[in-house]
PDB file with SEQRES, HELIX, SHEET and CRYST1 records, atoms N, CA, C and O in Angstrom:
SEQRES   1 A   82  MET LYS THR THR ALA LEU ILE LEU ALA ALA ILE ALA THR          
SEQRES   2 A   82  LEU SER ALA ALA SER CYS ALA THR SER GLY SER SER SER          
SEQRES   3 A   82  ALA SER VAL LYS PRO TYR PRO ASN ASN THR CYS ILE VAL          
SEQRES   4 A   82  SER GLY ASN GLU LEU GLY SER MET GLY PRO VAL ILE THR          
SEQRES   5 A   82  LYS VAL HIS ASN GLY GLN GLU ILE LYS PHE CYS CYS LYS          
SEQRES   6 A   82  PRO CYS VAL ALA LYS PHE GLU LYS ASN PRO ASP ARG PHE          
SEQRES   7 A   82  LEU ALA GLU LEU                                              
HELIX    1 AA1 LYS A    2  ALA A   27  1                                  26    
HELIX    2 AA2 LYS A   65  LYS A   73  1                                   9    
HELIX    3 AA3 PRO A   75  LEU A   79  1                                   5    
SHEET    1 AA1 2 ILE A  51  HIS A  55  0                                        
SHEET    2 AA1 2 GLN A  58  PHE A  62 -1                                        
CRYST1    1.000    1.000    1.000  90.00  90.00  90.00 P 1           1          
ATOM      1  N   MET A   1       0.818  -1.181  -0.004  1.00  0.00           N  
ATOM      2  CA  MET A   1      -0.015   0.020  -0.010  1.00  0.00           C  
ATOM      3  C   MET A   1       0.850   1.266   0.012  1.00  0.00           C  
ATOM      4  O   MET A   1       0.567   2.222  -0.710  1.00  0.00           O  
ATOM      5  N   LYS A   2       1.935   1.277   0.855  1.00  0.00           N  
ATOM      6  CA  LYS A   2       2.796   2.432   0.933  1.00  0.00           C  
ATOM      7  C   LYS A   2       3.586   2.577  -0.383  1.00  0.00           C  
ATOM      8  O   LYS A   2       3.828   3.700  -0.827  1.00  0.00           O  
ATOM      9  N   THR A   3       3.985   1.477  -1.001  1.00  0.00           N  
ATOM     10  CA  THR A   3       4.711   1.529  -2.233  1.00  0.00           C  
ATOM     11  C   THR A   3       3.861   2.172  -3.342  1.00  0.00           C  
ATOM     12  O   THR A   3       4.348   3.000  -4.112  1.00  0.00           O  
ATOM     13  N   THR A   4       2.597   1.778  -3.406  1.00  0.00           N  
ATOM     14  CA  THR A   4       1.679   2.350  -4.405  1.00  0.00           C  
ATOM     15  C   THR A   4       1.541   3.880  -4.186  1.00  0.00           C  
ATOM     16  O   THR A   4       1.546   4.648  -5.148  1.00  0.00           O  
ATOM     17  N   ALA A   5       1.425   4.289  -2.967  1.00  0.00           N  
ATOM     18  CA  ALA A   5       1.283   5.678  -2.658  1.00  0.00           C  
ATOM     19  C   ALA A   5       2.542   6.487  -3.088  1.00  0.00           C  
ATOM     20  O   ALA A   5       2.439   7.593  -3.617  1.00  0.00           O  
ATOM     21  N   LEU A   6       3.731   5.884  -2.835  1.00  0.00           N  
ATOM     22  CA  LEU A   6       4.922   6.492  -3.198  1.00  0.00           C  
ATOM     23  C   LEU A   6       5.075   6.646  -4.723  1.00  0.00           C  
ATOM     24  O   LEU A   6       5.518   7.675  -5.233  1.00  0.00           O  
ATOM     25  N   ILE A   7       4.673   5.538  -5.437  1.00  0.00           N  
ATOM     26  CA  ILE A   7       4.712   5.580  -6.893  1.00  0.00           C  
ATOM     27  C   ILE A   7       3.791   6.693  -7.409  1.00  0.00           C  
ATOM     28  O   ILE A   7       4.188   7.503  -8.247  1.00  0.00           O  
ATOM     29  N   LEU A   8       2.594   6.717  -6.909  1.00  0.00           N  
ATOM     30  CA  LEU A   8       1.633   7.736  -7.331  1.00  0.00           C  
ATOM     31  C   LEU A   8       2.118   9.165  -7.059  1.00  0.00           C  
ATOM     32  O   LEU A   8       1.896  10.070  -7.864  1.00  0.00           O  
ATOM     33  N   ALA A   9       2.760   9.345  -5.955  1.00  0.00           N  
ATOM     34  CA  ALA A   9       3.257  10.674  -5.608  1.00  0.00           C  
ATOM     35  C   ALA A   9       4.448  11.065  -6.534  1.00  0.00           C  
ATOM     36  O   ALA A   9       4.610  12.228  -6.906  1.00  0.00           O  
ATOM     37  N   ALA A  10       5.247  10.077  -6.877  1.00  0.00           N  
ATOM     38  CA  ALA A  10       6.360  10.312  -7.825  1.00  0.00           C  
ATOM     39  C   ALA A  10       5.865  10.693  -9.222  1.00  0.00           C  
ATOM     40  O   ALA A  10       6.405  11.585  -9.876  1.00  0.00           O  
ATOM     41  N   ILE A  11       4.850  10.008  -9.640  1.00  0.00           N  
ATOM     42  CA  ILE A  11       4.241  10.212 -10.927  1.00  0.00           C  
ATOM     43  C   ILE A  11       3.622  11.630 -10.981  1.00  0.00           C  
ATOM     44  O   ILE A  11       3.810  12.355 -11.958  1.00  0.00           O  
ATOM     45  N   ALA A  12       2.906  12.001  -9.952  1.00  0.00           N  
ATOM     46  CA  ALA A  12       2.338  13.354  -9.859  1.00  0.00           C  
ATOM     47  C   ALA A  12       3.397  14.450  -9.886  1.00  0.00           C  
ATOM     48  O   ALA A  12       3.229  15.492 -10.519  1.00  0.00           O  
ATOM     49  N   THR A  13       4.494  14.181  -9.177  1.00  0.00           N  
ATOM     50  CA  THR A  13       5.557  15.207  -9.187  1.00  0.00           C  
ATOM     51  C   THR A  13       6.209  15.332 -10.557  1.00  0.00           C  
ATOM     52  O   THR A  13       6.468  16.443 -11.021  1.00  0.00           O  
ATOM     53  N   LEU A  14       6.472  14.215 -11.201  1.00  0.00           N  
ATOM     54  CA  LEU A  14       7.061  14.293 -12.486  1.00  0.00           C  
ATOM     55  C   LEU A  14       6.105  14.909 -13.548  1.00  0.00           C  
ATOM     56  O   LEU A  14       6.571  15.604 -14.451  1.00  0.00           O  
ATOM     57  N   SER A  15       4.816  14.669 -13.454  1.00  0.00           N  
ATOM     58  CA  SER A  15       3.841  15.247 -14.352  1.00  0.00           C  
ATOM     59  C   SER A  15       3.876  16.735 -14.170  1.00  0.00           C  
ATOM     60  O   SER A  15       3.927  17.470 -15.155  1.00  0.00           O  
ATOM     61  N   ALA A  16       3.851  17.211 -12.935  1.00  0.00           N  
ATOM     62  CA  ALA A  16       3.852  18.672 -12.673  1.00  0.00           C  
ATOM     63  C   ALA A  16       5.109  19.304 -13.240  1.00  0.00           C  
ATOM     64  O   ALA A  16       5.067  20.374 -13.849  1.00  0.00           O  
ATOM     65  N   ALA A  17       6.225  18.625 -13.030  1.00  0.00           N  
ATOM     66  CA  ALA A  17       7.520  19.174 -13.494  1.00  0.00           C  
ATOM     67  C   ALA A  17       7.517  19.259 -14.996  1.00  0.00           C  
ATOM     68  O   ALA A  17       7.985  20.264 -15.530  1.00  0.00           O  
ATOM     69  N   SER A  18       7.016  18.261 -15.723  1.00  0.00           N  
ATOM     70  CA  SER A  18       7.049  18.259 -17.142  1.00  0.00           C  
ATOM     71  C   SER A  18       6.121  19.365 -17.695  1.00  0.00           C  
ATOM     72  O   SER A  18       6.439  19.960 -18.725  1.00  0.00           O  
ATOM     73  N   CYS A  19       4.977  19.653 -17.029  1.00  0.00           N  
ATOM     74  CA  CYS A  19       4.095  20.726 -17.459  1.00  0.00           C  
ATOM     75  C   CYS A  19       4.791  22.065 -17.319  1.00  0.00           C  
ATOM     76  O   CYS A  19       4.727  22.899 -18.222  1.00  0.00           O  
ATOM     77  N   ALA A  20       5.454  22.276 -16.196  1.00  0.00           N  
ATOM     78  CA  ALA A  20       6.125  23.515 -15.949  1.00  0.00           C  
ATOM     79  C   ALA A  20       7.266  23.724 -17.000  1.00  0.00           C  
ATOM     80  O   ALA A  20       7.485  24.832 -17.490  1.00  0.00           O  
ATOM     81  N   THR A  21       7.953  22.648 -17.309  1.00  0.00           N  
ATOM     82  CA  THR A  21       9.043  22.805 -18.296  1.00  0.00           C  
ATOM     83  C   THR A  21       8.527  23.133 -19.640  1.00  0.00           C  
ATOM     84  O   THR A  21       9.052  24.037 -20.290  1.00  0.00           O  
ATOM     85  N   SER A  22       7.486  22.422 -20.114  1.00  0.00           N  
ATOM     86  CA  SER A  22       6.997  22.682 -21.454  1.00  0.00           C  
ATOM     87  C   SER A  22       6.389  24.026 -21.591  1.00  0.00           C  
ATOM     88  O   SER A  22       6.501  24.660 -22.640  1.00  0.00           O  
ATOM     89  N   GLY A  23       5.716  24.499 -20.508  1.00  0.00           N  
ATOM     90  CA  GLY A  23       5.158  25.834 -20.544  1.00  0.00           C  
ATOM     91  C   GLY A  23       6.194  26.929 -20.622  1.00  0.00           C  
ATOM     92  O   GLY A  23       5.983  27.924 -21.316  1.00  0.00           O  
ATOM     93  N   SER A  24       7.260  26.782 -19.962  1.00  0.00           N  
ATOM     94  CA  SER A  24       8.281  27.856 -19.958  1.00  0.00           C  
ATOM     95  C   SER A  24       9.071  27.830 -21.261  1.00  0.00           C  
ATOM     96  O   SER A  24       9.550  28.877 -21.696  1.00  0.00           O  
ATOM     97  N   SER A  25       9.227  26.657 -21.907  1.00  0.00           N  
ATOM     98  CA  SER A  25       9.948  26.696 -23.162  1.00  0.00           C  
ATOM     99  C   SER A  25       9.147  27.280 -24.268  1.00  0.00           C  
ATOM    100  O   SER A  25       9.707  27.922 -25.156  1.00  0.00           O  
ATOM    101  N   SER A  26       7.853  27.086 -24.257  1.00  0.00           N  
ATOM    102  CA  SER A  26       7.037  27.632 -25.341  1.00  0.00           C  
ATOM    103  C   SER A  26       6.906  29.152 -25.278  1.00  0.00           C  
ATOM    104  O   SER A  26       6.621  29.826 -26.268  1.00  0.00           O  
ATOM    105  N   ALA A  27       7.136  29.672 -24.026  1.00  0.00           N  
ATOM    106  CA  ALA A  27       7.047  31.164 -23.875  1.00  0.00           C  
ATOM    107  C   ALA A  27       8.277  31.780 -24.524  1.00  0.00           C  
ATOM    108  O   ALA A  27       8.208  32.949 -24.904  1.00  0.00           O  
ATOM    109  N   SER A  28       9.397  31.081 -24.679  1.00  0.00           N  
ATOM    110  CA  SER A  28      10.593  31.688 -25.281  1.00  0.00           C  
ATOM    111  C   SER A  28      10.634  31.569 -26.829  1.00  0.00           C  
ATOM    112  O   SER A  28      11.547  32.086 -27.473  1.00  0.00           O  
ATOM    113  N   VAL A  29       9.623  30.876 -27.409  1.00  0.00           N  
ATOM    114  CA  VAL A  29       9.583  30.685 -28.840  1.00  0.00           C  
ATOM    115  C   VAL A  29       8.955  31.907 -29.517  1.00  0.00           C  
ATOM    116  O   VAL A  29       7.884  32.372 -29.128  1.00  0.00           O  
ATOM    117  N   LYS A  30       9.651  32.413 -30.544  1.00  0.00           N  
ATOM    118  CA  LYS A  30       9.081  33.636 -31.263  1.00  0.00           C  
ATOM    119  C   LYS A  30       7.990  33.119 -32.191  1.00  0.00           C  
ATOM    120  O   LYS A  30       8.215  32.154 -32.922  1.00  0.00           O  
ATOM    121  N   PRO A  31       6.808  33.743 -32.177  1.00  0.00           N  
ATOM    122  CA  PRO A  31       5.735  33.305 -33.023  1.00  0.00           C  
ATOM    123  C   PRO A  31       6.025  33.591 -34.508  1.00  0.00           C  
ATOM    124  O   PRO A  31       6.740  34.535 -34.843  1.00  0.00           O  
ATOM    125  N   TYR A  32       5.463  32.768 -35.370  1.00  0.00           N  
ATOM    126  CA  TYR A  32       5.629  32.966 -36.759  1.00  0.00           C  
ATOM    127  C   TYR A  32       4.793  34.145 -37.268  1.00  0.00           C  
ATOM    128  O   TYR A  32       3.585  34.159 -37.034  1.00  0.00           O  
ATOM    129  N   PRO A  33       5.363  35.101 -37.930  1.00  0.00           N  
ATOM    130  CA  PRO A  33       4.629  36.303 -38.269  1.00  0.00           C  
ATOM    131  C   PRO A  33       3.760  36.333 -39.504  1.00  0.00           C  
ATOM    132  O   PRO A  33       2.969  37.257 -39.693  1.00  0.00           O  
ATOM    133  N   ASN A  34       3.904  35.319 -40.350  1.00  0.00           N  
ATOM    134  CA  ASN A  34       3.259  35.409 -41.673  1.00  0.00           C  
ATOM    135  C   ASN A  34       2.049  34.453 -41.750  1.00  0.00           C  
ATOM    136  O   ASN A  34       1.878  33.553 -40.928  1.00  0.00           O  
ATOM    137  N   ASN A  35       1.230  34.696 -42.773  1.00  0.00           N  
ATOM    138  CA  ASN A  35       0.117  33.824 -43.084  1.00  0.00           C  
ATOM    139  C   ASN A  35       0.330  32.981 -44.250  1.00  0.00           C  
ATOM    140  O   ASN A  35      -0.589  32.334 -44.752  1.00  0.00           O  
ATOM    141  N   THR A  36       1.614  32.973 -44.727  1.00  0.00           N  
ATOM    142  CA  THR A  36       2.045  32.152 -45.857  1.00  0.00           C  
ATOM    143  C   THR A  36       3.206  31.244 -45.461  1.00  0.00           C  
ATOM    144  O   THR A  36       3.896  31.496 -44.473  1.00  0.00           O  
ATOM    145  N   CYS A  37       3.411  30.196 -46.237  1.00  0.00           N  
ATOM    146  CA  CYS A  37       4.499  29.279 -46.025  1.00  0.00           C  
ATOM    147  C   CYS A  37       5.849  29.959 -46.274  1.00  0.00           C  
ATOM    148  O   CYS A  37       6.025  30.687 -47.251  1.00  0.00           O  
ATOM    149  N   ILE A  38       6.776  29.707 -45.384  1.00  0.00           N  
ATOM    150  CA  ILE A  38       8.076  30.375 -45.533  1.00  0.00           C  
ATOM    151  C   ILE A  38       8.814  29.868 -46.737  1.00  0.00           C  
ATOM    152  O   ILE A  38       9.708  30.569 -47.210  1.00  0.00           O  
ATOM    153  N   VAL A  39       8.509  28.681 -47.285  1.00  0.00           N  
ATOM    154  CA  VAL A  39       9.232  28.132 -48.416  1.00  0.00           C  
ATOM    155  C   VAL A  39       8.511  28.422 -49.783  1.00  0.00           C  
ATOM    156  O   VAL A  39       9.118  28.963 -50.707  1.00  0.00           O  
ATOM    157  N   SER A  40       7.245  28.057 -49.875  1.00  0.00           N  
ATOM    158  CA  SER A  40       6.529  28.233 -51.146  1.00  0.00           C  
ATOM    159  C   SER A  40       5.822  29.542 -51.328  1.00  0.00           C  
ATOM    160  O   SER A  40       5.578  29.985 -52.450  1.00  0.00           O  
ATOM    161  N   GLY A  41       5.484  30.180 -50.183  1.00  0.00           N  
ATOM    162  CA  GLY A  41       4.677  31.413 -50.302  1.00  0.00           C  
ATOM    163  C   GLY A  41       3.197  31.092 -50.338  1.00  0.00           C  
ATOM    164  O   GLY A  41       2.406  32.035 -50.366  1.00  0.00           O  
ATOM    165  N   ASN A  42       2.752  29.845 -50.340  1.00  0.00           N  
ATOM    166  CA  ASN A  42       1.397  29.491 -50.383  1.00  0.00           C  
ATOM    167  C   ASN A  42       0.687  29.835 -49.115  1.00  0.00           C  
ATOM    168  O   ASN A  42       1.299  29.798 -48.048  1.00  0.00           O  
ATOM    169  N   GLU A  43      -0.574  30.166 -49.177  1.00  0.00           N  
ATOM    170  CA  GLU A  43      -1.383  30.489 -47.990  1.00  0.00           C  
ATOM    171  C   GLU A  43      -1.421  29.289 -47.022  1.00  0.00           C  
ATOM    172  O   GLU A  43      -1.729  28.167 -47.425  1.00  0.00           O  
ATOM    173  N   LEU A  44      -1.111  29.541 -45.770  1.00  0.00           N  
ATOM    174  CA  LEU A  44      -1.106  28.417 -44.771  1.00  0.00           C  
ATOM    175  C   LEU A  44      -2.499  27.816 -44.755  1.00  0.00           C  
ATOM    176  O   LEU A  44      -3.504  28.526 -44.721  1.00  0.00           O  
ATOM    177  N   GLY A  45      -2.537  26.455 -44.780  1.00  0.00           N  
ATOM    178  CA  GLY A  45      -3.835  25.734 -44.776  1.00  0.00           C  
ATOM    179  C   GLY A  45      -4.326  25.383 -46.154  1.00  0.00           C  
ATOM    180  O   GLY A  45      -5.248  24.582 -46.301  1.00  0.00           O  
ATOM    181  N   SER A  46      -3.719  25.975 -47.173  1.00  0.00           N  
ATOM    182  CA  SER A  46      -4.173  25.744 -48.582  1.00  0.00           C  
ATOM    183  C   SER A  46      -3.826  24.384 -49.128  1.00  0.00           C  
ATOM    184  O   SER A  46      -4.420  23.909 -50.096  1.00  0.00           O  
ATOM    185  N   MET A  47      -2.828  23.750 -48.473  1.00  0.00           N  
ATOM    186  CA  MET A  47      -2.327  22.431 -48.925  1.00  0.00           C  
ATOM    187  C   MET A  47      -2.689  21.332 -47.900  1.00  0.00           C  
ATOM    188  O   MET A  47      -2.190  20.210 -47.993  1.00  0.00           O  
ATOM    189  N   GLY A  48      -3.550  21.656 -46.933  1.00  0.00           N  
ATOM    190  CA  GLY A  48      -3.880  20.674 -45.890  1.00  0.00           C  
ATOM    191  C   GLY A  48      -3.514  21.308 -44.585  1.00  0.00           C  
ATOM    192  O   GLY A  48      -3.308  22.519 -44.503  1.00  0.00           O  
ATOM    193  N   PRO A  49      -3.432  20.476 -43.545  1.00  0.00           N  
ATOM    194  CA  PRO A  49      -3.099  20.962 -42.212  1.00  0.00           C  
ATOM    195  C   PRO A  49      -1.752  21.670 -42.197  1.00  0.00           C  
ATOM    196  O   PRO A  49      -0.790  21.207 -42.810  1.00  0.00           O  
ATOM    197  N   VAL A  50      -1.691  22.789 -41.496  1.00  0.00           N  
ATOM    198  CA  VAL A  50      -0.400  23.539 -41.331  1.00  0.00           C  
ATOM    199  C   VAL A  50       0.522  22.754 -40.469  1.00  0.00           C  
ATOM    200  O   VAL A  50       0.135  22.214 -39.432  1.00  0.00           O  
ATOM    201  N   ILE A  51       1.787  22.692 -40.920  1.00  0.00           N  
ATOM    202  CA  ILE A  51       2.835  22.028 -40.196  1.00  0.00           C  
ATOM    203  C   ILE A  51       3.674  23.098 -39.478  1.00  0.00           C  
ATOM    204  O   ILE A  51       4.152  24.049 -40.097  1.00  0.00           O  
ATOM    205  N   THR A  52       3.840  22.921 -38.171  1.00  0.00           N  
ATOM    206  CA  THR A  52       4.543  23.929 -37.325  1.00  0.00           C  
ATOM    207  C   THR A  52       5.775  23.251 -36.768  1.00  0.00           C  
ATOM    208  O   THR A  52       5.699  22.154 -36.215  1.00  0.00           O  
ATOM    209  N   LYS A  53       6.932  23.922 -36.921  1.00  0.00           N  
ATOM    210  CA  LYS A  53       8.189  23.443 -36.361  1.00  0.00           C  
ATOM    211  C   LYS A  53       8.829  24.616 -35.610  1.00  0.00           C  
ATOM    212  O   LYS A  53       8.463  25.769 -35.837  1.00  0.00           O  
ATOM    213  N   VAL A  54       9.787  24.324 -34.710  1.00  0.00           N  
ATOM    214  CA  VAL A  54      10.537  25.370 -34.051  1.00  0.00           C  
ATOM    215  C   VAL A  54      11.974  25.157 -34.414  1.00  0.00           C  
ATOM    216  O   VAL A  54      12.520  24.073 -34.211  1.00  0.00           O  
ATOM    217  N   HIS A  55      12.598  26.188 -34.953  1.00  0.00           N  
ATOM    218  CA  HIS A  55      14.053  26.189 -35.353  1.00  0.00           C  
ATOM    219  C   HIS A  55      14.762  27.302 -34.618  1.00  0.00           C  
ATOM    220  O   HIS A  55      14.473  28.483 -34.809  1.00  0.00           O  
ATOM    221  N   ASN A  56      15.704  26.898 -33.767  1.00  0.00           N  
ATOM    222  CA  ASN A  56      16.439  27.917 -32.969  1.00  0.00           C  
ATOM    223  C   ASN A  56      15.601  28.950 -32.266  1.00  0.00           C  
ATOM    224  O   ASN A  56      15.946  30.131 -32.240  1.00  0.00           O  
ATOM    225  N   GLY A  57      14.520  28.518 -31.705  1.00  0.00           N  
ATOM    226  CA  GLY A  57      13.650  29.428 -30.937  1.00  0.00           C  
ATOM    227  C   GLY A  57      12.667  30.187 -31.787  1.00  0.00           C  
ATOM    228  O   GLY A  57      11.919  30.998 -31.241  1.00  0.00           O  
ATOM    229  N   GLN A  58      12.614  29.979 -33.101  1.00  0.00           N  
ATOM    230  CA  GLN A  58      11.671  30.636 -33.962  1.00  0.00           C  
ATOM    231  C   GLN A  58      10.645  29.630 -34.521  1.00  0.00           C  
ATOM    232  O   GLN A  58      11.000  28.640 -35.160  1.00  0.00           O  
ATOM    233  N   GLU A  59       9.396  29.915 -34.263  1.00  0.00           N  
ATOM    234  CA  GLU A  59       8.326  29.125 -34.791  1.00  0.00           C  
ATOM    235  C   GLU A  59       8.307  29.266 -36.300  1.00  0.00           C  
ATOM    236  O   GLU A  59       8.429  30.379 -36.812  1.00  0.00           O  
ATOM    237  N   ILE A  60       8.156  28.151 -37.037  1.00  0.00           N  
ATOM    238  CA  ILE A  60       8.105  28.234 -38.527  1.00  0.00           C  
ATOM    239  C   ILE A  60       6.869  27.430 -38.920  1.00  0.00           C  
ATOM    240  O   ILE A  60       6.582  26.388 -38.331  1.00  0.00           O  
ATOM    241  N   LYS A  61       6.134  27.930 -39.930  1.00  0.00           N  
ATOM    242  CA  LYS A  61       4.942  27.255 -40.397  1.00  0.00           C  
ATOM    243  C   LYS A  61       5.080  26.950 -41.873  1.00  0.00           C  
ATOM    244  O   LYS A  61       5.548  27.768 -42.665  1.00  0.00           O  
ATOM    245  N   PHE A  62       4.656  25.740 -42.217  1.00  0.00           N  
ATOM    246  CA  PHE A  62       4.731  25.199 -43.601  1.00  0.00           C  
ATOM    247  C   PHE A  62       3.394  24.816 -44.081  1.00  0.00           C  
ATOM    248  O   PHE A  62       2.493  24.511 -43.300  1.00  0.00           O  
ATOM    249  N   CYS A  63       3.249  24.828 -45.433  1.00  0.00           N  
ATOM    250  CA  CYS A  63       1.980  24.409 -46.053  1.00  0.00           C  
ATOM    251  C   CYS A  63       1.942  22.909 -46.265  1.00  0.00           C  
ATOM    252  O   CYS A  63       0.863  22.321 -46.344  1.00  0.00           O  
ATOM    253  N   CYS A  64       3.135  22.266 -46.361  1.00  0.00           N  
ATOM    254  CA  CYS A  64       3.118  20.808 -46.631  1.00  0.00           C  
ATOM    255  C   CYS A  64       4.458  20.232 -46.239  1.00  0.00           C  
ATOM    256  O   CYS A  64       5.405  20.976 -45.982  1.00  0.00           O  
ATOM    257  N   LYS A  65       4.553  18.890 -46.190  1.00  0.00           N  
ATOM    258  CA  LYS A  65       5.786  18.188 -45.798  1.00  0.00           C  
ATOM    259  C   LYS A  65       6.938  18.430 -46.759  1.00  0.00           C  
ATOM    260  O   LYS A  65       8.069  18.557 -46.289  1.00  0.00           O  
ATOM    261  N   PRO A  66       6.731  18.506 -48.096  1.00  0.00           N  
ATOM    262  CA  PRO A  66       7.887  18.771 -48.907  1.00  0.00           C  
ATOM    263  C   PRO A  66       8.568  20.128 -48.639  1.00  0.00           C  
ATOM    264  O   PRO A  66       9.778  20.263 -48.820  1.00  0.00           O  
ATOM    265  N   CYS A  67       7.789  21.117 -48.213  1.00  0.00           N  
ATOM    266  CA  CYS A  67       8.392  22.373 -47.841  1.00  0.00           C  
ATOM    267  C   CYS A  67       9.263  22.307 -46.591  1.00  0.00           C  
ATOM    268  O   CYS A  67      10.264  23.016 -46.486  1.00  0.00           O  
ATOM    269  N   VAL A  68       8.877  21.453 -45.644  1.00  0.00           N  
ATOM    270  CA  VAL A  68       9.709  21.170 -44.462  1.00  0.00           C  
ATOM    271  C   VAL A  68      11.035  20.655 -44.854  1.00  0.00           C  
ATOM    272  O   VAL A  68      12.057  21.104 -44.334  1.00  0.00           O  
ATOM    273  N   ALA A  69      11.057  19.683 -45.798  1.00  0.00           N  
ATOM    274  CA  ALA A  69      12.299  19.061 -46.243  1.00  0.00           C  
ATOM    275  C   ALA A  69      13.180  20.131 -46.953  1.00  0.00           C  
ATOM    276  O   ALA A  69      14.390  20.173 -46.729  1.00  0.00           O  
ATOM    277  N   LYS A  70      12.581  20.982 -47.795  1.00  0.00           N  
ATOM    278  CA  LYS A  70      13.359  21.978 -48.463  1.00  0.00           C  
ATOM    279  C   LYS A  70      13.981  22.954 -47.445  1.00  0.00           C  
ATOM    280  O   LYS A  70      15.149  23.321 -47.571  1.00  0.00           O  
ATOM    281  N   PHE A  71      13.171  23.383 -46.409  1.00  0.00           N  
ATOM    282  CA  PHE A  71      13.624  24.290 -45.413  1.00  0.00           C  
ATOM    283  C   PHE A  71      14.833  23.649 -44.658  1.00  0.00           C  
ATOM    284  O   PHE A  71      15.843  24.322 -44.454  1.00  0.00           O  
ATOM    285  N   GLU A  72      14.738  22.406 -44.258  1.00  0.00           N  
ATOM    286  CA  GLU A  72      15.778  21.727 -43.508  1.00  0.00           C  
ATOM    287  C   GLU A  72      17.077  21.635 -44.277  1.00  0.00           C  
ATOM    288  O   GLU A  72      18.140  21.596 -43.658  1.00  0.00           O  
ATOM    289  N   LYS A  73      17.042  21.599 -45.571  1.00  0.00           N  
ATOM    290  CA  LYS A  73      18.231  21.583 -46.387  1.00  0.00           C  
ATOM    291  C   LYS A  73      19.051  22.865 -46.280  1.00  0.00           C  
ATOM    292  O   LYS A  73      20.281  22.828 -46.278  1.00  0.00           O  
ATOM    293  N   ASN A  74      18.355  23.997 -46.190  1.00  0.00           N  
ATOM    294  CA  ASN A  74      19.020  25.293 -46.173  1.00  0.00           C  
ATOM    295  C   ASN A  74      18.168  26.332 -45.402  1.00  0.00           C  
ATOM    296  O   ASN A  74      17.630  27.258 -46.009  1.00  0.00           O  
ATOM    297  N   PRO A  75      18.050  26.176 -44.072  1.00  0.00           N  
ATOM    298  CA  PRO A  75      17.171  27.028 -43.271  1.00  0.00           C  
ATOM    299  C   PRO A  75      17.578  28.483 -43.305  1.00  0.00           C  
ATOM    300  O   PRO A  75      16.717  29.361 -43.258  1.00  0.00           O  
ATOM    301  N   ASP A  76      18.883  28.767 -43.388  1.00  0.00           N  
ATOM    302  CA  ASP A  76      19.328  30.213 -43.341  1.00  0.00           C  
ATOM    303  C   ASP A  76      18.773  30.983 -44.528  1.00  0.00           C  
ATOM    304  O   ASP A  76      18.473  32.171 -44.410  1.00  0.00           O  
ATOM    305  N   ARG A  77      18.628  30.304 -45.699  1.00  0.00           N  
ATOM    306  CA  ARG A  77      18.092  30.982 -46.920  1.00  0.00           C  
ATOM    307  C   ARG A  77      16.656  31.434 -46.660  1.00  0.00           C  
ATOM    308  O   ARG A  77      16.263  32.535 -47.046  1.00  0.00           O  
ATOM    309  N   PHE A  78      15.902  30.598 -46.021  1.00  0.00           N  
ATOM    310  CA  PHE A  78      14.478  30.956 -45.785  1.00  0.00           C  
ATOM    311  C   PHE A  78      14.329  31.877 -44.579  1.00  0.00           C  
ATOM    312  O   PHE A  78      13.481  32.769 -44.595  1.00  0.00           O  
ATOM    313  N   LEU A  79      15.110  31.690 -43.565  1.00  0.00           N  
ATOM    314  CA  LEU A  79      14.982  32.523 -42.401  1.00  0.00           C  
ATOM    315  C   LEU A  79      15.376  33.975 -42.705  1.00  0.00           C  
ATOM    316  O   LEU A  79      14.882  34.885 -42.040  1.00  0.00           O  
ATOM    317  N   ALA A  80      16.206  34.204 -43.641  1.00  0.00           N  
ATOM    318  CA  ALA A  80      16.561  35.530 -44.029  1.00  0.00           C  
ATOM    319  C   ALA A  80      15.372  36.338 -44.499  1.00  0.00           C  
ATOM    320  O   ALA A  80      15.393  37.566 -44.422  1.00  0.00           O  
ATOM    321  N   GLU A  81      14.357  35.691 -44.974  1.00  0.00           N  
ATOM    322  CA  GLU A  81      13.115  36.385 -45.450  1.00  0.00           C  
ATOM    323  C   GLU A  81      12.196  36.748 -44.392  1.00  0.00           C  
ATOM    324  O   GLU A  81      11.256  37.502 -44.644  1.00  0.00           O  
ATOM    325  N   LEU A  82      12.391  36.251 -43.156  1.00  0.00           N  
ATOM    326  CA  LEU A  82      11.542  36.662 -42.025  1.00  0.00           C  
ATOM    327  C   LEU A  82      11.968  38.072 -41.671  1.00  0.00           C  
ATOM    328  O   LEU A  82      11.416  38.670 -40.748  1.00  0.00           O  
TER     329      LEU A  82                                                      
END                                                                             
């Protein structure tokens, strides 16, 4: 009985810690300022669900998976346009 209580207490503590960590890290992410894909220039959502990634603290949004791959090959090229 005591072991179960200790395990539950440990799980609760770890859950609270992970929530605090994820909340503080998202606060330091710069929001993506555009309504268009950083790679193709297409309107976000026009090619399906928007794909969101974080690169060096900057949120980046893409219209499709192929644009993510293009961005990852040369991120500096696309980030210069922000």
